[in-house]
N, C-alpha and C positions, 0 to 999 in steps of 0.2 A: 541669631538669637532673638529673644522676645523684644529686647530693647531696640534692636536694629529694625525689626518689623514695625514696632510702634512708631519709631522716628520716621520711617519711610511713609507709613500710613498718615501720620500727622502732616507731613509735607505735601502728600498727594491731596489730602482733604483741603489744605489751605489753597493749593493751586485750583482745585475744583471750585472752591468758594469764590475765588477771583473770576473764574470763567462765568459762573452764575451771575455775579454782580455785573460784569461787563455785558453779558447777554441781556440782562434786565434793562440796562441803560439803552442798549441798541433797540430793544423791543419798544420801550417807551418812546424813543425818538421816532421810530417808524410809525407808531400809532398816532403821534402828533402830526406827522407829515409823511404819509406813505409814498408820495411821489419822489421823495428824496432817494429812494432805493434805485430808481431808474434814472432820474434826471440830475441829481446832485453830483457836482464834480468837485473833487478836492484836489488841490495841488500838493504834491509831496513837499515836506519841509526841507529846505536846502541846508546842507551842512556848512560848517565854517569855511569861508572863502569861496563858496559857490554863488553864482549869480542866477 
């Protein structure tokens, strides 16, 4: 139905908006320090009880 399509479209647009925001943040960070793409190392966050 129309309402189902509308709800699905709104949800997809919201997810797309989040992707665009995160992409813009990533691009800004890379513009500030392009070498991070190659050299920056990040350690994964440990879960509860992990060392």
